[in-house]
N, C-alpha and C positions, 0 to 999 in steps of 0.2 A: 739566514732567519734561524733563530733557536728553536728547537724541538721541545715538545712537552716532556720528554724523556730526560733531555740534558738538562732542564730547568729543575725538574725533581731531583736529579741526581746531584746538583750544585747546591742545593740548600742544606745547612744543618738540621738535623731532626733531633739533637739532644739538646738539653739545656744549655744556656749561655751564660757562663759565669767566669769570666776570664778567659774565655774560649768554651768549646763544647764540652760537656760533662754529662755523664749517664744519671739519671733520676735515681733517688734512692730505691734500691730493690730493682732497679731496672725495668720499672713498669711503662707502659707506653699506652697511648690512645689513638684512634683512627680519625684520620682528615678525610673528609669525602667530597667528592665532586657533585655540587648541587644539580649538574645538569644530567647526571646518570646515577647518582647515590652509590657510585663505586669508590673504593678506598684508594686515595693517592698516596698516603703516606702513614706511617705510624711514627708518632712524636712522643718524646719523653713525657711522662706524666708525674709531674713533680709532687713529693709531698712536702708537708709543712717544714720539716728540716732543711729542705732544700732552698725553701725561701729565706729561712735564717741565715744558710750560707751566703746566699746573694747579698743579705743585708751586712754580714760580716765583712764581705769583700768591699761593699759601698762605704762602709764606716772606716775601714783601713785607708782608704786613698781619699777620703773627703778633704782632709786638710791639705793634702798635696794638690789635688785638683783645684781647690778654692785659691790656692796661692799662685797657680799656674797663670802668667800674664794672659790678660784679655786677648791679646793679639794672637798669641799661641793657641789658645781656644778657638778663636775665630778662624784660624787658618785649618785647623781640623775640621771645623764644621763645613767650611767652604770645600774642602778636600771630599767630604762624603757628599756634598751636593752634586760634584763633578761627577762621582763614581756612580750616583743614582741616575743621572742623565745618561751617562755613556751605558748603562745597563738597563736602559728603558724598556726594550722588549722583553728582557728576562722578567723584570719586576711585572710588568703587564700581564704576561702570560700567567706568570704564578698567581696574581691576583685572581685573574679570570678562572683558573683552574680551582682555586679554593673558595672564592666568594662567588662565582658565577656570572658576574658582569660582563657586558660585551667588551670586546677588546678596545675598541675606540673609548670607552668610559675608563676602562684601566689605564690606557696611555694618559688620559687626561689627568688622572689621580697622581701617575708616577709625577708629572711636571707640577702639579700643585703641590704634592707632598715634598717634593724636593726643595720648593722654594722656602719652605720654613726653615730648611737649614742654610740657605743662601741669606734670608732674611735676618735671621737671627745670628749668624756669623757677623753681621754688620751691626746689630744691635749690643753684640759682646762687648764692643769697645766704646759703647755710648752709655755704660751704666755710671751714673754720677749722682753726688748729693749735692749739698749746698753749705756755704759759710756766710754767716752775717753777725753783725753786731746785735747784742740783745737790746731791745726797744728801751729797756730799764737803764742802760748804761753800765751794768754791773758786770759784764764780761761778754763771751763770744759764744755763738751756738755754731757747732758743726754737725752736720747730718751725713752719715755715712751709710751706704748701702752694702750688705754682706748676704752671700748664698743661705738659702735657709737651711741647707743640709741634706742628708740623704732622702730621696723622694720614692714614692711609689706610684705607678701610672697604671690604671687598668683601662684597656683600650677594647673597643667594639668590633665586631666582624665586619660592619658595612663599609668601612673605607681602612683597609688592614694596613696600608702605609701612611695615609695623611694623619689619621688620629693618632698615630704613634709620633711621627715627626713634629707634630704641632705640639706635642708635650716634650719629646726628647730634646728638640732643638732649643728652646728657651732654658730648660734646666741646665743643659750642658753650657751655654752660652753663659749664665749666671754664675757657673762654678759648683753646680749641685751634681751629686752623683744620683744615678736613677736605676730603679729596678722597674721593669715593664712585665705585667701580666697581661698578655695578649688574649682575646676572645679564643675558647677552644676551638671554635669552627674555623679560623684563619690565623693559625700561629705561625705558618711557614713564611710569610712576608716579613714578620718582624725578626725572625730569627736571621733571615738574610740580610735584613738591615744591620743587625749587631755585628755580623762578619764584616760588612763593609766599612762599619767605624773602626774595627780593630786594623783593617788595613789601610785605613786612612790615618792611623797613628794614634787613636784614641788608647789611653792607658788602661790595662786590665783591671777590672773593678769598677770603672766608671759607669759602665751601662751592662745590666744584666737583664736575661730575658727568662722569665719562668713560665713554661707552658705547662698547663694542667687541666684535668677535667673535674677538679674538686676546687673550684675557685675559692668559695668560702673558707674552706678548711685550710688552704694554704695561704692564704691572705690574712686571716685571722691573727696569727702570731706576729705578723708584722704591724698590723694596727695596735696591736698591744705592747709592742717594744717601744721603749723610751728613746732610743736611738732613731726611730723614724720620725721625721719632722714634717712630712708634707705628703699629701695625698690627692692626686688628681684623676677624676673618673669622668669616661663618657659612656653614656648607657641609659637605661630606662630610669624614669623618676622613682619608681618603686625600690629598685636597687639602691639608687642614689639615697634615698632617704636611710635606708638600712645602714649604708657605709659610714653617713653624717653621723649616725647614733653610735655606731661602733668607735668612730675616730675621736668622740667627744672625750672620752676618758683619758687620752693622751693630749687633748686640746691640740690636736694637729692642724696645721694650715691646710684647707681644703679648698679644691675647684670642682665644681660639679657643672658638667655639660650634660644635661638631661633630656627627657622627652619633649617633643613639640606637637603642635597641632595647627599648623601655619594657615591663616586665613588668606585667600587671593581674592582681592576685591576689585570688581571691575565697574567703573562708574559709566554713566550714559554718555559722557563726553570723551570717553576712551578711544583710542585707535584699536578697533577690534581685531584687525588681522595682526597688529603687534601685540596685543593681550594674548591671542592664541598662539603666537609664536613663544611668548614667555611662559604661557601656561604648559606649554611642551616641554620646556626646558626644567620649569619649577616642579612639574608633576614627574617627569619620566627620568630625570637625572638618577643615576645609579638604579634604575628600575623602579624609582618610587621609594627604595630602602634607604633613605636619608632624613636625618631629623629635620633638615630644611625643606624638605619636599612640601610643595603645597598639598593641603589635607582637604581643604574646604574651600569651594568656588562660590563667592557671594558675588551676583550679577545683578546690575539694575534691570528691572522687569522691562524696560523699553528695549533692551539689548541682549536680553538672556537666550532667546530663542536662535538669535544669529550667532551669537557667542558659541552656543552648543552645538548647533549645526556645523559650524567651521572647525570647531575642535575635534568633533566626530571625524569629519572628513580629513583632518590633518593626521588624526592618529591612525586611521584606517590605511591612508596612503603612505606613511612614512615608517610605520613600526613593523619590524620583522621579527617575529619571536624565534628562538633557537637557542642551542648552545653557545655560550659566550664565545667560544674560539673559533666558531664559523665566521668568516669575514663578512658575510651577508647579514649577520644578526646585528640588531639594533636593541633588543631587549631580551636579556637572558632569564635564567630561572630565579626563583626566590632561594633564600639561603637553606632552607630545611622544610621538612614537612610540616613541622610545627606553625612555621609562618605561612605556609600555604592554607593550613587549616584556618588560621585566624583572619587572613584575608578573604578566605571564602565565606565564612561564617558573619563577617561584617556586611558583605554584599548581599549574602541572603537575608540578614535582618533587615537592611535597608528596603529590599524589594517586597518582602513581606509586609512592610510597614506602608508600601505604596509608591516606592521609587520605581521610575521607568528605567530599563535598561536599553540605553541608546548603541552601546558597542561593547563587545565582549561579554564578560558577566559569568564565565563558566570556565573552570580549568579544563584543559585538554584531557587529562590523565596520561598513563604511559609512564615511561622512565623519566626521572628528573621531577623538579618541583616548579612547574611552569604555571604562571597565570598571565592571561592575556591583558593588554591595554584595554581599560574599562571605562565608560563614561555612563554616569547615572543622572537622570533630570528628575523634577518634581520630587526630590528628596524631602520627606517629613521632618518637622524638628525633632522628632523624637528618636529618629535613626541613631543607632549607636555610633555610625560611621562618623557623625558630626562631633562627636564628643571624643572619641578614642583616636589614637595615631594608627592609621590604617598600614603604613610601612609597605606599600605594594603600588602597583601602577592602576589605581582606581580614583578618577575624579568624580566626585559627587557635587552637583550643582543646584543652588537653591538662589532664589531671587530675593531682591529688597527694593523699596520704594523710595526711601528718602535718604539723605546723606548720614543723618542721626542713625537712622535703622541700620544701615551698613556698617558703621562704626561700632554700633552697640552688638551686632552679631558677629562682627570680627573678634570682638573683645569677650565674647561670651564663651570663655575657656579657662580652666585653670593653669594653662601653659602660656608661655609668653616667650618663644625663642625668635621667630621671624615672621613677618607679615609682608605681603606683597600687594601693591596698589598701582592701578592703571587710570590715568586721568591726564587729559591735556591742560588742565587748570593748574598753573603752579602754585597758586594761593590754596587751593584744595588739597593739592599734594602735600604741601608743607603742614596745613591743618590736620589733616588725617594722619600723617606720619608722626605729628607730636602726639596726636590723641590714641594711637595704638599702643596697647600695653605689651610691647614685646622689645628685645634687646636689640633687633636689627629690622630694619624696614628697607624693602626693595621698592623703588619708585620707578615703573616702567621697565623693570628688569627682572628676568626669571631667574637669575643666577646672580648672588652677591658675594660669595665666599671669597675672600682675598687675604693672602698671609700678611699684608701690610695695613689690615683692618681688624679691629677688635671684634672676636667671635664670642657670643655667648648670650644668655637669656636672662628673663625675670620670672618672677611666680614660681610654679612649679618646674620651670625649666631650668631652674639651677643659678648659680652665681659663680662669678669669676670670669675672666676674659682669656681668650687663647688669640694668639696673632697680634699684629700691631704693636706700637711701642707699649701698650699695655701688658702684653704677654709675658715679657720678661720680669714684670713687677710681681708677679705671682710666685716667682721663685727666689726673690729677694726679701731680706728683713732690714728694717730701718733702725739704725741706731744713732741716738742722739748723744754727743759729747760736750760737756760742758766746759768752756776754756776761761781763763781769767783775762 
């Protein structure tokens, strides 16, 4: 079993541009353990000129990487996948240390994140266009796919590995070079991934990792550089809007996977025990710090109390809060004090408006940024927690009477990433799934993420898709060649 010390000593802490390099001026910033607040490591704090160095490296090898046979690119991606799996425990412990999630959650993320490299290693050799005679009879049409070019990926802290592999995998498979700017809270996992990619044979410069505490200042020059051709971002809608505006000057290709406010709708004919089991998964996966986490529970009035009581019992009997590295822990801390304050404020707002606390509802205090599994019932419509993404282990429950009312309540949000529906009626399931204003729908399922499926939202949850056969298209340009 790998130790915390061994893991931290094995991870690069300098910038990764063709290998580990120091930041300009030698600046660093701390990475903290959310369970204790203590410093885990000091990581290179990039300056704007460091980002330009990474883009220089990406541009220098872009043509060569694009010309690399698809099979050769695929073999490198497959080799990275195998190395990640071999070092599952190392990656899992590292993510637990810097992000806080329980070890079983981290192990699941390693397997999930690695799959994007395996999936896109297979998709790399399936990029194709088409050839046909023009209907007018005046010539022939050839459609050709080419890599977009150098890309910038900005990734969040909640899934330090998977949010990176979901972007790096298809970019490399398509023949694009990439610069990754990971979240300042969780940079270590991405630095370790870059090291593994080099070990697997990825040429220097194809993938760079720029760690920084000054995200806007460092990425700004890249967004204004005409050599950059693609921006992909996962994070808040607020930041996403700003990045889209910044990228407009260069007319960059953009993919935005933004905030969510997922409804979890339980109809009167649902299997309540199955719905509770799905609710535990949809709410508590990653400690609730996931854009796919169920944010609002809309339950038919005839089964609302039964569902609520069973959800309270299930959470109380199965959730153990503590440091993520403790084998007994199933719910780790939140990422930082700011997130703890946000969750606390949303719960207090709901309670002051009339919501009833059925479980949890109060941070324990002490070292670390912990918040318990919480269930709120009788949540009034004006409560902020029904409109804002809570990003924590809190389940607010409200009732509805008719199918139309339930669908309307589920859609009553600016967001549209994912929705969950529980019903035994197949016609209703399809009807509601088609009527929900979200990019993804889980029917009688609490977890829907799959590397083979397109992940993404509508409305304020963004645009573009990651994963599936659609994922590689985000990194390809379409060229039409007219032939006689």
